[in-house]
N, C-alpha and C positions, 0 to 999 in steps of 0.2 A: 463516631460514637460507639462505644462498646457497651453491650448489655450482658448481664449475667443471667444465664438460664440454668435452672436446676432440672436437668433432664431426668433425674431420678424421680422427681415429682411430676414432671410434664407427661411422661409416657402413660402412667396410669390415669392421669387426669384426662388426657386425650381419649383414651379408651372409654372412659366414663361418658364423655361428651358424645362419642359415636354410639354408645349403647343407648343413650337417652334420646338421640335424634339422628336421623340419617344425614349427617353432615360430612360432605366431601367435595373434592374438585369435580366439576361436571365434565365428563368425557363422552357421554352418550345420551340418547333420548331418555333412557331409563333413569340415569342420574338426574337429568333435567326435570323429569316428572317428579322424582323424589324431592328435589330441592324446591320446586314450585309448591308442592304440597306442604313442605316444611315452612316455607315463607307464609303461605296462607294460614297455617295453624298459628304461627307466631303472631301474625297480624291480628288474628282473632283475640289474642290475649293482650298484646302490647298496644294495639291500635296506634295512635299518634302520640303516645305518652313518652316524651324524650327522657323522662326521669326513670322509666321502667328499667330494671336491671338487664333485661334481654333486648333493649333497644339497639345496642351496638351489634348484636347478633343479627337482627333484622337487616341492618345496613350491610353486613358482610355477606349474608345470604343473597340479598338483593344485588350486590355487586357481582357475585359469582354468576348469577342468572343473567345479568346484563352483559357480562363479558362473553358468556356462552352464546347468547342471542346475537351479539355483534359478529361472532365468527360465522354464524349461519347466514347473515344478511347478504354478504357478497355472493354466496352460492345461489340464493334465490334470485338475485339480480341477474346473474349469468344465465340462469335457466329461463327467465321470463323477459330479459332485457333485449 
């Protein structure tokens, strides 16, 4: 499947998203803390309303957090196991 991406529009749109919220890949505890705070703020607004325009963002942020946490889990098992 081929998709058409308008990068001329995408770059400024992505910058706007990042200016509005600290949205990025999680690579450190600081990133994790920022994304967790973002998720909590989103949940305060979106709650469990699947029709809310930001509901998919809640899912994406949650997935990023879950992925980061899963990379930490084997480390803590090694330390305490």
